[in-house]
PDB file with SEQRES, HELIX, SHEET and CRYST1 records, atoms N, CA, C and O in Angstrom:
SEQRES   1 A   79  MET ARG THR PHE VAL ASP GLY LYS HIS ALA GLU SER LEU          
SEQRES   2 A   79  CYS TRP SER TRP GLN GLU ARG ALA TYR VAL ALA GLY LEU          
SEQRES   3 A   79  ALA ALA ALA ASN LEU VAL LEU SER GLN PRO GLY PHE LEU          
SEQRES   4 A   79  GLY GLN PRO ALA THR ILE LEU ASP VAL GLU PRO ASP GLU          
SEQRES   5 A   79  PRO HIS ILE ALA ALA GLY LYS GLN LEU PHE LYS GLY VAL          
SEQRES   6 A   79  ARG GLN LEU VAL ASP GLY ILE GLY LEU ASN SER PRO PHE          
SEQRES   7 A   79  LEU                                                          
HELIX    1 AA1 SER A   16  LEU A   33  1                                  18    
HELIX    2 AA2 PRO A   53  GLY A   71  1                                  19    
CRYST1    1.000    1.000    1.000  90.00  90.00  90.00 P 1           1          
ATOM      1  N   MET A   1     -39.859   6.983 -48.840  1.00  0.00           N  
ATOM      2  CA  MET A   1     -39.042   7.781 -47.957  1.00  0.00           C  
ATOM      3  C   MET A   1     -38.972   7.097 -46.599  1.00  0.00           C  
ATOM      4  O   MET A   1     -39.985   6.624 -46.084  1.00  0.00           O  
ATOM      5  N   ARG A   2     -37.802   7.046 -46.033  1.00  0.00           N  
ATOM      6  CA  ARG A   2     -37.611   6.466 -44.704  1.00  0.00           C  
ATOM      7  C   ARG A   2     -37.145   7.537 -43.753  1.00  0.00           C  
ATOM      8  O   ARG A   2     -36.385   8.433 -44.118  1.00  0.00           O  
ATOM      9  N   THR A   3     -37.610   7.430 -42.533  1.00  0.00           N  
ATOM     10  CA  THR A   3     -37.172   8.334 -41.473  1.00  0.00           C  
ATOM     11  C   THR A   3     -36.427   7.507 -40.438  1.00  0.00           C  
ATOM     12  O   THR A   3     -36.897   6.449 -40.021  1.00  0.00           O  
ATOM     13  N   PHE A   4     -35.276   7.991 -40.032  1.00  0.00           N  
ATOM     14  CA  PHE A   4     -34.483   7.307 -39.020  1.00  0.00           C  
ATOM     15  C   PHE A   4     -34.519   8.136 -37.749  1.00  0.00           C  
ATOM     16  O   PHE A   4     -34.221   9.331 -37.760  1.00  0.00           O  
ATOM     17  N   VAL A   5     -34.886   7.492 -36.662  1.00  0.00           N  
ATOM     18  CA  VAL A   5     -34.961   8.172 -35.378  1.00  0.00           C  
ATOM     19  C   VAL A   5     -34.135   7.375 -34.387  1.00  0.00           C  
ATOM     20  O   VAL A   5     -34.265   6.155 -34.292  1.00  0.00           O  
ATOM     21  N   ASP A   6     -33.299   8.063 -33.662  1.00  0.00           N  
ATOM     22  CA  ASP A   6     -32.496   7.387 -32.655  1.00  0.00           C  
ATOM     23  C   ASP A   6     -32.269   8.364 -31.518  1.00  0.00           C  
ATOM     24  O   ASP A   6     -32.184   9.572 -31.738  1.00  0.00           O  
ATOM     25  N   GLY A   7     -32.172   7.857 -30.338  1.00  0.00           N  
ATOM     26  CA  GLY A   7     -31.917   8.722 -29.208  1.00  0.00           C  
ATOM     27  C   GLY A   7     -31.813   7.917 -27.940  1.00  0.00           C  
ATOM     28  O   GLY A   7     -32.165   6.738 -27.893  1.00  0.00           O  
ATOM     29  N   LYS A   8     -31.334   8.561 -26.936  1.00  0.00           N  
ATOM     30  CA  LYS A   8     -31.199   7.891 -25.651  1.00  0.00           C  
ATOM     31  C   LYS A   8     -31.354   8.930 -24.561  1.00  0.00           C  
ATOM     32  O   LYS A   8     -30.789  10.021 -24.635  1.00  0.00           O  
ATOM     33  N   HIS A   9     -32.121   8.579 -23.555  1.00  0.00           N  
ATOM     34  CA  HIS A   9     -32.315   9.482 -22.423  1.00  0.00           C  
ATOM     35  C   HIS A   9     -31.728   8.805 -21.197  1.00  0.00           C  
ATOM     36  O   HIS A   9     -32.049   7.654 -20.903  1.00  0.00           O  
ATOM     37  N   ALA A  10     -30.891   9.501 -20.503  1.00  0.00           N  
ATOM     38  CA  ALA A  10     -30.300   8.950 -19.284  1.00  0.00           C  
ATOM     39  C   ALA A  10     -30.258  10.042 -18.230  1.00  0.00           C  
ATOM     40  O   ALA A  10     -29.687  11.111 -18.449  1.00  0.00           O  
ATOM     41  N   GLU A  11     -30.862   9.768 -17.096  1.00  0.00           N  
ATOM     42  CA  GLU A  11     -30.793  10.728 -16.003  1.00  0.00           C  
ATOM     43  C   GLU A  11     -29.496  10.486 -15.251  1.00  0.00           C  
ATOM     44  O   GLU A  11     -29.197   9.363 -14.844  1.00  0.00           O  
ATOM     45  N   SER A  12     -28.752  11.527 -15.078  1.00  0.00           N  
ATOM     46  CA  SER A  12     -27.449  11.386 -14.451  1.00  0.00           C  
ATOM     47  C   SER A  12     -27.046  12.713 -13.842  1.00  0.00           C  
ATOM     48  O   SER A  12     -27.511  13.772 -14.263  1.00  0.00           O  
ATOM     49  N   LEU A  13     -26.192  12.646 -12.863  1.00  0.00           N  
ATOM     50  CA  LEU A  13     -25.672  13.861 -12.251  1.00  0.00           C  
ATOM     51  C   LEU A  13     -24.354  14.290 -12.889  1.00  0.00           C  
ATOM     52  O   LEU A  13     -23.737  15.261 -12.451  1.00  0.00           O  
ATOM     53  N   CYS A  14     -23.928  13.580 -13.907  1.00  0.00           N  
ATOM     54  CA  CYS A  14     -22.673  13.942 -14.573  1.00  0.00           C  
ATOM     55  C   CYS A  14     -22.925  14.141 -16.063  1.00  0.00           C  
ATOM     56  O   CYS A  14     -24.071  14.314 -16.477  1.00  0.00           O  
ATOM     57  N   TRP A  15     -21.890  14.118 -16.855  1.00  0.00           N  
ATOM     58  CA  TRP A  15     -22.006  14.408 -18.289  1.00  0.00           C  
ATOM     59  C   TRP A  15     -22.218  13.157 -19.126  1.00  0.00           C  
ATOM     60  O   TRP A  15     -22.073  13.219 -20.347  1.00  0.00           O  
ATOM     61  N   SER A  16     -22.554  12.027 -18.521  1.00  0.00           N  
ATOM     62  CA  SER A  16     -22.691  10.794 -19.293  1.00  0.00           C  
ATOM     63  C   SER A  16     -23.786  10.898 -20.348  1.00  0.00           C  
ATOM     64  O   SER A  16     -23.726  10.193 -21.356  1.00  0.00           O  
ATOM     65  N   TRP A  17     -24.783  11.754 -20.146  1.00  0.00           N  
ATOM     66  CA  TRP A  17     -25.849  11.873 -21.147  1.00  0.00           C  
ATOM     67  C   TRP A  17     -25.310  12.405 -22.457  1.00  0.00           C  
ATOM     68  O   TRP A  17     -25.829  12.057 -23.518  1.00  0.00           O  
ATOM     69  N   GLN A  18     -24.291  13.231 -22.416  1.00  0.00           N  
ATOM     70  CA  GLN A  18     -23.714  13.744 -23.659  1.00  0.00           C  
ATOM     71  C   GLN A  18     -23.041  12.621 -24.439  1.00  0.00           C  
ATOM     72  O   GLN A  18     -23.182  12.536 -25.659  1.00  0.00           O  
ATOM     73  N   GLU A  19     -22.315  11.767 -23.739  1.00  0.00           N  
ATOM     74  CA  GLU A  19     -21.643  10.657 -24.406  1.00  0.00           C  
ATOM     75  C   GLU A  19     -22.682   9.711 -25.003  1.00  0.00           C  
ATOM     76  O   GLU A  19     -22.519   9.253 -26.134  1.00  0.00           O  
ATOM     77  N   ARG A  20     -23.734   9.415 -24.266  1.00  0.00           N  
ATOM     78  CA  ARG A  20     -24.775   8.520 -24.771  1.00  0.00           C  
ATOM     79  C   ARG A  20     -25.474   9.110 -25.984  1.00  0.00           C  
ATOM     80  O   ARG A  20     -25.790   8.389 -26.930  1.00  0.00           O  
ATOM     81  N   ALA A  21     -25.716  10.410 -25.967  1.00  0.00           N  
ATOM     82  CA  ALA A  21     -26.334  11.069 -27.118  1.00  0.00           C  
ATOM     83  C   ALA A  21     -25.411  10.990 -28.328  1.00  0.00           C  
ATOM     84  O   ALA A  21     -25.880  10.779 -29.447  1.00  0.00           O  
ATOM     85  N   TYR A  22     -24.118  11.153 -28.123  1.00  0.00           N  
ATOM     86  CA  TYR A  22     -23.141  11.075 -29.200  1.00  0.00           C  
ATOM     87  C   TYR A  22     -23.139   9.672 -29.814  1.00  0.00           C  
ATOM     88  O   TYR A  22     -23.163   9.526 -31.036  1.00  0.00           O  
ATOM     89  N   VAL A  23     -23.111   8.648 -28.967  1.00  0.00           N  
ATOM     90  CA  VAL A  23     -23.107   7.268 -29.449  1.00  0.00           C  
ATOM     91  C   VAL A  23     -24.420   6.959 -30.174  1.00  0.00           C  
ATOM     92  O   VAL A  23     -24.407   6.281 -31.201  1.00  0.00           O  
ATOM     93  N   ALA A  24     -25.550   7.444 -29.656  1.00  0.00           N  
ATOM     94  CA  ALA A  24     -26.828   7.240 -30.334  1.00  0.00           C  
ATOM     95  C   ALA A  24     -26.819   7.895 -31.711  1.00  0.00           C  
ATOM     96  O   ALA A  24     -27.369   7.341 -32.663  1.00  0.00           O  
ATOM     97  N   GLY A  25     -26.205   9.063 -31.825  1.00  0.00           N  
ATOM     98  CA  GLY A  25     -26.087   9.733 -33.120  1.00  0.00           C  
ATOM     99  C   GLY A  25     -25.223   8.946 -34.093  1.00  0.00           C  
ATOM    100  O   GLY A  25     -25.544   8.858 -35.278  1.00  0.00           O  
ATOM    101  N   LEU A  26     -24.128   8.374 -33.601  1.00  0.00           N  
ATOM    102  CA  LEU A  26     -23.284   7.534 -34.449  1.00  0.00           C  
ATOM    103  C   LEU A  26     -24.054   6.311 -34.943  1.00  0.00           C  
ATOM    104  O   LEU A  26     -23.932   5.925 -36.106  1.00  0.00           O  
ATOM    105  N   ALA A  27     -24.842   5.707 -34.064  1.00  0.00           N  
ATOM    106  CA  ALA A  27     -25.633   4.542 -34.450  1.00  0.00           C  
ATOM    107  C   ALA A  27     -26.644   4.914 -35.533  1.00  0.00           C  
ATOM    108  O   ALA A  27     -26.844   4.156 -36.482  1.00  0.00           O  
ATOM    109  N   ALA A  28     -27.279   6.072 -35.396  1.00  0.00           N  
ATOM    110  CA  ALA A  28     -28.235   6.529 -36.407  1.00  0.00           C  
ATOM    111  C   ALA A  28     -27.527   6.781 -37.736  1.00  0.00           C  
ATOM    112  O   ALA A  28     -28.040   6.413 -38.793  1.00  0.00           O  
ATOM    113  N   ALA A  29     -26.355   7.405 -37.686  1.00  0.00           N  
ATOM    114  CA  ALA A  29     -25.595   7.661 -38.917  1.00  0.00           C  
ATOM    115  C   ALA A  29     -25.185   6.356 -39.587  1.00  0.00           C  
ATOM    116  O   ALA A  29     -25.233   6.252 -40.812  1.00  0.00           O  
ATOM    117  N   ASN A  30     -24.785   5.364 -38.807  1.00  0.00           N  
ATOM    118  CA  ASN A  30     -24.431   4.061 -39.371  1.00  0.00           C  
ATOM    119  C   ASN A  30     -25.627   3.419 -40.051  1.00  0.00           C  
ATOM    120  O   ASN A  30     -25.482   2.795 -41.102  1.00  0.00           O  
ATOM    121  N   LEU A  31     -26.806   3.567 -39.463  1.00  0.00           N  
ATOM    122  CA  LEU A  31     -28.016   3.009 -40.056  1.00  0.00           C  
ATOM    123  C   LEU A  31     -28.314   3.675 -41.399  1.00  0.00           C  
ATOM    124  O   LEU A  31     -28.683   2.999 -42.360  1.00  0.00           O  
ATOM    125  N   VAL A  32     -28.157   4.979 -41.467  1.00  0.00           N  
ATOM    126  CA  VAL A  32     -28.366   5.696 -42.732  1.00  0.00           C  
ATOM    127  C   VAL A  32     -27.354   5.222 -43.772  1.00  0.00           C  
ATOM    128  O   VAL A  32     -27.717   4.978 -44.923  1.00  0.00           O  
ATOM    129  N   LEU A  33     -26.097   5.091 -43.377  1.00  0.00           N  
ATOM    130  CA  LEU A  33     -25.054   4.666 -44.311  1.00  0.00           C  
ATOM    131  C   LEU A  33     -25.269   3.246 -44.818  1.00  0.00           C  
ATOM    132  O   LEU A  33     -24.746   2.887 -45.872  1.00  0.00           O  
ATOM    133  N   SER A  34     -26.018   2.442 -44.097  1.00  0.00           N  
ATOM    134  CA  SER A  34     -26.261   1.065 -44.529  1.00  0.00           C  
ATOM    135  C   SER A  34     -27.331   0.976 -45.610  1.00  0.00           C  
ATOM    136  O   SER A  34     -27.544  -0.095 -46.179  1.00  0.00           O  
ATOM    137  N   GLN A  35     -28.004   2.081 -45.898  1.00  0.00           N  
ATOM    138  CA  GLN A  35     -29.062   2.096 -46.904  1.00  0.00           C  
ATOM    139  C   GLN A  35     -28.468   2.343 -48.294  1.00  0.00           C  
ATOM    140  O   GLN A  35     -27.442   3.011 -48.424  1.00  0.00           O  
ATOM    141  N   PRO A  36     -29.115   1.802 -49.331  1.00  0.00           N  
ATOM    142  CA  PRO A  36     -28.619   2.022 -50.692  1.00  0.00           C  
ATOM    143  C   PRO A  36     -28.575   3.514 -51.038  1.00  0.00           C  
ATOM    144  O   PRO A  36     -29.481   4.271 -50.691  1.00  0.00           O  
ATOM    145  N   GLY A  37     -27.537   3.907 -51.709  1.00  0.00           N  
ATOM    146  CA  GLY A  37     -27.408   5.282 -52.163  1.00  0.00           C  
ATOM    147  C   GLY A  37     -26.639   6.193 -51.230  1.00  0.00           C  
ATOM    148  O   GLY A  37     -26.332   7.327 -51.597  1.00  0.00           O  
ATOM    149  N   PHE A  38     -26.325   5.735 -50.053  1.00  0.00           N  
ATOM    150  CA  PHE A  38     -25.565   6.550 -49.104  1.00  0.00           C  
ATOM    151  C   PHE A  38     -24.131   6.046 -49.049  1.00  0.00           C  
ATOM    152  O   PHE A  38     -23.888   4.848 -48.905  1.00  0.00           O  
ATOM    153  N   LEU A  39     -23.201   6.954 -49.164  1.00  0.00           N  
ATOM    154  CA  LEU A  39     -21.790   6.597 -49.153  1.00  0.00           C  
ATOM    155  C   LEU A  39     -21.127   7.172 -47.913  1.00  0.00           C  
ATOM    156  O   LEU A  39     -21.518   8.233 -47.427  1.00  0.00           O  
ATOM    157  N   GLY A  40     -20.149   6.488 -47.415  1.00  0.00           N  
ATOM    158  CA  GLY A  40     -19.410   6.985 -46.268  1.00  0.00           C  
ATOM    159  C   GLY A  40     -18.834   5.838 -45.464  1.00  0.00           C  
ATOM    160  O   GLY A  40     -19.169   4.674 -45.683  1.00  0.00           O  
ATOM    161  N   GLN A  41     -17.980   6.178 -44.548  1.00  0.00           N  
ATOM    162  CA  GLN A  41     -17.346   5.197 -43.677  1.00  0.00           C  
ATOM    163  C   GLN A  41     -18.124   5.118 -42.373  1.00  0.00           C  
ATOM    164  O   GLN A  41     -18.209   6.111 -41.652  1.00  0.00           O  
ATOM    165  N   PRO A  42     -18.701   3.949 -42.051  1.00  0.00           N  
ATOM    166  CA  PRO A  42     -19.430   3.848 -40.791  1.00  0.00           C  
ATOM    167  C   PRO A  42     -18.511   4.001 -39.579  1.00  0.00           C  
ATOM    168  O   PRO A  42     -17.338   3.632 -39.619  1.00  0.00           O  
ATOM    169  N   ALA A  43     -19.058   4.541 -38.524  1.00  0.00           N  
ATOM    170  CA  ALA A  43     -18.308   4.728 -37.282  1.00  0.00           C  
ATOM    171  C   ALA A  43     -18.200   3.400 -36.541  1.00  0.00           C  
ATOM    172  O   ALA A  43     -19.113   2.576 -36.593  1.00  0.00           O  
ATOM    173  N   THR A  44     -17.097   3.200 -35.862  1.00  0.00           N  
ATOM    174  CA  THR A  44     -16.924   2.032 -35.005  1.00  0.00           C  
ATOM    175  C   THR A  44     -17.393   2.411 -33.607  1.00  0.00           C  
ATOM    176  O   THR A  44     -16.911   3.376 -33.015  1.00  0.00           O  
ATOM    177  N   ILE A  45     -18.339   1.637 -33.093  1.00  0.00           N  
ATOM    178  CA  ILE A  45     -18.879   1.899 -31.758  1.00  0.00           C  
ATOM    179  C   ILE A  45     -18.514   0.701 -30.882  1.00  0.00           C  
ATOM    180  O   ILE A  45     -18.907  -0.430 -31.171  1.00  0.00           O  
ATOM    181  N   LEU A  46     -17.783   0.948 -29.844  1.00  0.00           N  
ATOM    182  CA  LEU A  46     -17.340  -0.111 -28.937  1.00  0.00           C  
ATOM    183  C   LEU A  46     -18.227  -0.147 -27.700  1.00  0.00           C  
ATOM    184  O   LEU A  46     -18.518   0.893 -27.108  1.00  0.00           O  
ATOM    185  N   ASP A  47     -18.654  -1.338 -27.313  1.00  0.00           N  
ATOM    186  CA  ASP A  47     -19.376  -1.498 -26.061  1.00  0.00           C  
ATOM    187  C   ASP A  47     -18.362  -1.455 -24.931  1.00  0.00           C  
ATOM    188  O   ASP A  47     -17.335  -2.131 -24.979  1.00  0.00           O  
ATOM    189  N   VAL A  48     -18.654  -0.664 -23.924  1.00  0.00           N  
ATOM    190  CA  VAL A  48     -17.718  -0.548 -22.814  1.00  0.00           C  
ATOM    191  C   VAL A  48     -17.983  -1.578 -21.725  1.00  0.00           C  
ATOM    192  O   VAL A  48     -17.083  -1.889 -20.945  1.00  0.00           O  
ATOM    193  N   GLU A  49     -19.168  -2.098 -21.656  1.00  0.00           N  
ATOM    194  CA  GLU A  49     -19.489  -3.153 -20.696  1.00  0.00           C  
ATOM    195  C   GLU A  49     -20.628  -3.979 -21.262  1.00  0.00           C  
ATOM    196  O   GLU A  49     -21.440  -3.456 -22.025  1.00  0.00           O  
ATOM    197  N   PRO A  50     -20.710  -5.246 -20.913  1.00  0.00           N  
ATOM    198  CA  PRO A  50     -21.775  -6.093 -21.444  1.00  0.00           C  
ATOM    199  C   PRO A  50     -23.151  -5.628 -20.960  1.00  0.00           C  
ATOM    200  O   PRO A  50     -23.284  -5.024 -19.895  1.00  0.00           O  
ATOM    201  N   ASP A  51     -24.165  -5.926 -21.772  1.00  0.00           N  
ATOM    202  CA  ASP A  51     -25.535  -5.581 -21.389  1.00  0.00           C  
ATOM    203  C   ASP A  51     -25.950  -6.371 -20.157  1.00  0.00           C  
ATOM    204  O   ASP A  51     -25.533  -7.513 -19.961  1.00  0.00           O  
ATOM    205  N   GLU A  52     -26.779  -5.742 -19.331  1.00  0.00           N  
ATOM    206  CA  GLU A  52     -27.363  -6.458 -18.200  1.00  0.00           C  
ATOM    207  C   GLU A  52     -28.312  -7.516 -18.758  1.00  0.00           C  
ATOM    208  O   GLU A  52     -28.797  -7.375 -19.881  1.00  0.00           O  
ATOM    209  N   PRO A  53     -28.586  -8.578 -17.987  1.00  0.00           N  
ATOM    210  CA  PRO A  53     -29.397  -9.680 -18.513  1.00  0.00           C  
ATOM    211  C   PRO A  53     -30.755  -9.251 -19.070  1.00  0.00           C  
ATOM    212  O   PRO A  53     -31.176  -9.760 -20.109  1.00  0.00           O  
ATOM    213  N   HIS A  54     -31.443  -8.332 -18.406  1.00  0.00           N  
ATOM    214  CA  HIS A  54     -32.756  -7.934 -18.899  1.00  0.00           C  
ATOM    215  C   HIS A  54     -32.642  -7.106 -20.183  1.00  0.00           C  
ATOM    216  O   HIS A  54     -33.543  -7.150 -21.021  1.00  0.00           O  
ATOM    217  N   ILE A  55     -31.568  -6.365 -20.347  1.00  0.00           N  
ATOM    218  CA  ILE A  55     -31.350  -5.604 -21.581  1.00  0.00           C  
ATOM    219  C   ILE A  55     -31.018  -6.566 -22.722  1.00  0.00           C  
ATOM    220  O   ILE A  55     -31.553  -6.434 -23.823  1.00  0.00           O  
ATOM    221  N   ALA A  56     -30.137  -7.531 -22.457  1.00  0.00           N  
ATOM    222  CA  ALA A  56     -29.783  -8.521 -23.470  1.00  0.00           C  
ATOM    223  C   ALA A  56     -31.016  -9.311 -23.915  1.00  0.00           C  
ATOM    224  O   ALA A  56     -31.187  -9.569 -25.107  1.00  0.00           O  
ATOM    225  N   ALA A  57     -31.874  -9.694 -22.970  1.00  0.00           N  
ATOM    226  CA  ALA A  57     -33.095 -10.427 -23.308  1.00  0.00           C  
ATOM    227  C   ALA A  57     -34.030  -9.567 -24.158  1.00  0.00           C  
ATOM    228  O   ALA A  57     -34.629 -10.060 -25.114  1.00  0.00           O  
ATOM    229  N   GLY A  58     -34.156  -8.292 -23.815  1.00  0.00           N  
ATOM    230  CA  GLY A  58     -35.001  -7.382 -24.600  1.00  0.00           C  
ATOM    231  C   GLY A  58     -34.484  -7.207 -26.013  1.00  0.00           C  
ATOM    232  O   GLY A  58     -35.264  -7.176 -26.964  1.00  0.00           O  
ATOM    233  N   LYS A  59     -33.170  -7.094 -26.157  1.00  0.00           N  
ATOM    234  CA  LYS A  59     -32.581  -6.967 -27.499  1.00  0.00           C  
ATOM    235  C   LYS A  59     -32.845  -8.217 -28.329  1.00  0.00           C  
ATOM    236  O   LYS A  59     -33.178  -8.117 -29.510  1.00  0.00           O  
ATOM    237  N   GLN A  60     -32.700  -9.383 -27.727  1.00  0.00           N  
ATOM    238  CA  GLN A  60     -32.968 -10.629 -28.435  1.00  0.00           C  
ATOM    239  C   GLN A  60     -34.428 -10.726 -28.848  1.00  0.00           C  
ATOM    240  O   GLN A  60     -34.737 -11.129 -29.970  1.00  0.00           O  
ATOM    241  N   LEU A  61     -35.329 -10.354 -27.940  1.00  0.00           N  
ATOM    242  CA  LEU A  61     -36.758 -10.382 -28.242  1.00  0.00           C  
ATOM    243  C   LEU A  61     -37.070  -9.440 -29.397  1.00  0.00           C  
ATOM    244  O   LEU A  61     -37.788  -9.813 -30.324  1.00  0.00           O  
ATOM    245  N   PHE A  62     -36.535  -8.220 -29.346  1.00  0.00           N  
ATOM    246  CA  PHE A  62     -36.779  -7.247 -30.397  1.00  0.00           C  
ATOM    247  C   PHE A  62     -36.224  -7.731 -31.734  1.00  0.00           C  
ATOM    248  O   PHE A  62     -36.855  -7.546 -32.775  1.00  0.00           O  
ATOM    249  N   LYS A  63     -35.040  -8.353 -31.707  1.00  0.00           N  
ATOM    250  CA  LYS A  63     -34.446  -8.866 -32.937  1.00  0.00           C  
ATOM    251  C   LYS A  63     -35.341  -9.937 -33.558  1.00  0.00           C  
ATOM    252  O   LYS A  63     -35.527  -9.959 -34.775  1.00  0.00           O  
ATOM    253  N   GLY A  64     -35.898 -10.827 -32.726  1.00  0.00           N  
ATOM    254  CA  GLY A  64     -36.800 -11.858 -33.223  1.00  0.00           C  
ATOM    255  C   GLY A  64     -38.076 -11.270 -33.802  1.00  0.00           C  
ATOM    256  O   GLY A  64     -38.548 -11.712 -34.850  1.00  0.00           O  
ATOM    257  N   VAL A  65     -38.634 -10.273 -33.124  1.00  0.00           N  
ATOM    258  CA  VAL A  65     -39.848  -9.619 -33.626  1.00  0.00           C  
ATOM    259  C   VAL A  65     -39.545  -8.933 -34.952  1.00  0.00           C  
ATOM    260  O   VAL A  65     -40.334  -9.016 -35.893  1.00  0.00           O  
ATOM    261  N   ARG A  66     -38.414  -8.264 -35.027  1.00  0.00           N  
ATOM    262  CA  ARG A  66     -38.028  -7.564 -36.263  1.00  0.00           C  
ATOM    263  C   ARG A  66     -37.887  -8.541 -37.426  1.00  0.00           C  
ATOM    264  O   ARG A  66     -38.346  -8.258 -38.533  1.00  0.00           O  
ATOM    265  N   GLN A  67     -37.255  -9.690 -37.182  1.00  0.00           N  
ATOM    266  CA  GLN A  67     -37.099 -10.695 -38.235  1.00  0.00           C  
ATOM    267  C   GLN A  67     -38.457 -11.243 -38.663  1.00  0.00           C  
ATOM    268  O   GLN A  67     -38.686 -11.468 -39.851  1.00  0.00           O  
ATOM    269  N   LEU A  68     -39.352 -11.456 -37.714  1.00  0.00           N  
ATOM    270  CA  LEU A  68     -40.688 -11.940 -38.038  1.00  0.00           C  
ATOM    271  C   LEU A  68     -41.448 -10.924 -38.878  1.00  0.00           C  
ATOM    272  O   LEU A  68     -42.071 -11.282 -39.877  1.00  0.00           O  
ATOM    273  N   VAL A  69     -41.400  -9.666 -38.478  1.00  0.00           N  
ATOM    274  CA  VAL A  69     -42.108  -8.609 -39.202  1.00  0.00           C  
ATOM    275  C   VAL A  69     -41.534  -8.444 -40.605  1.00  0.00           C  
ATOM    276  O   VAL A  69     -42.286  -8.314 -41.571  1.00  0.00           O  
ATOM    277  N   ASP A  70     -40.212  -8.449 -40.723  1.00  0.00           N  
ATOM    278  CA  ASP A  70     -39.585  -8.347 -42.041  1.00  0.00           C  
ATOM    279  C   ASP A  70     -39.937  -9.555 -42.907  1.00  0.00           C  
ATOM    280  O   ASP A  70     -40.128  -9.423 -44.116  1.00  0.00           O  
ATOM    281  N   GLY A  71     -40.023 -10.730 -42.286  1.00  0.00           N  
ATOM    282  CA  GLY A  71     -40.328 -11.954 -43.012  1.00  0.00           C  
ATOM    283  C   GLY A  71     -41.711 -11.972 -43.630  1.00  0.00           C  
ATOM    284  O   GLY A  71     -41.922 -12.615 -44.658  1.00  0.00           O  
ATOM    285  N   ILE A  72     -42.661 -11.272 -43.015  1.00  0.00           N  
ATOM    286  CA  ILE A  72     -44.019 -11.249 -43.577  1.00  0.00           C  
ATOM    287  C   ILE A  72     -44.258 -10.009 -44.439  1.00  0.00           C  
ATOM    288  O   ILE A  72     -45.364  -9.786 -44.931  1.00  0.00           O  
ATOM    289  N   GLY A  73     -43.198  -9.200 -44.615  1.00  0.00           N  
ATOM    290  CA  GLY A  73     -43.281  -8.083 -45.552  1.00  0.00           C  
ATOM    291  C   GLY A  73     -43.764  -6.769 -44.994  1.00  0.00           C  
ATOM    292  O   GLY A  73     -44.026  -5.843 -45.763  1.00  0.00           O  
ATOM    293  N   LEU A  74     -43.894  -6.648 -43.686  1.00  0.00           N  
ATOM    294  CA  LEU A  74     -44.284  -5.373 -43.109  1.00  0.00           C  
ATOM    295  C   LEU A  74     -43.052  -4.486 -42.996  1.00  0.00           C  
ATOM    296  O   LEU A  74     -41.974  -4.945 -42.618  1.00  0.00           O  
ATOM    297  N   ASN A  75     -43.223  -3.227 -43.322  1.00  0.00           N  
ATOM    298  CA  ASN A  75     -42.095  -2.299 -43.275  1.00  0.00           C  
ATOM    299  C   ASN A  75     -42.520  -1.084 -42.458  1.00  0.00           C  
ATOM    300  O   ASN A  75     -43.278  -0.238 -42.931  1.00  0.00           O  
ATOM    301  N   SER A  76     -42.031  -1.010 -41.242  1.00  0.00           N  
ATOM    302  CA  SER A  76     -42.394   0.103 -40.366  1.00  0.00           C  
ATOM    303  C   SER A  76     -41.120   0.692 -39.785  1.00  0.00           C  
ATOM    304  O   SER A  76     -40.253  -0.049 -39.322  1.00  0.00           O  
ATOM    305  N   PRO A  77     -40.991   2.030 -39.803  1.00  0.00           N  
ATOM    306  CA  PRO A  77     -39.810   2.635 -39.204  1.00  0.00           C  
ATOM    307  C   PRO A  77     -39.806   2.555 -37.681  1.00  0.00           C  
ATOM    308  O   PRO A  77     -38.804   2.887 -37.046  1.00  0.00           O  
ATOM    309  N   PHE A  78     -40.919   2.117 -37.088  1.00  0.00           N  
ATOM    310  CA  PHE A  78     -41.019   2.057 -35.642  1.00  0.00           C  
ATOM    311  C   PHE A  78     -40.683   0.679 -35.085  1.00  0.00           C  
ATOM    312  O   PHE A  78     -40.730   0.480 -33.871  1.00  0.00           O  
ATOM    313  N   LEU A  79     -40.349  -0.265 -35.942  1.00  0.00           N  
ATOM    314  CA  LEU A  79     -39.977  -1.614 -35.483  1.00  0.00           C  
ATOM    315  C   LEU A  79     -38.528  -1.886 -35.747  1.00  0.00           C  
ATOM    316  O   LEU A  79     -38.035  -2.968 -35.429  1.00  0.00           O  
TER     317      LEU A  79                                                      
END                                                                             
């Protein structure tokens, strides 16, 4: 059994947190649909602006760690 968790917290004085929560939900649904046995049309999520350099670096680092962990056969829903 796999558990998928996704979310985003953003402090804001406007309604942007609702949009971010919606996009995070779409990303989680796309992840579920990518698993065997799930059928459906994945949502298209468009980036509205490029990631800041420190965010892009963190994503690259995480992607490398994920590939390393998958390569040695560890399976964790938290990575």
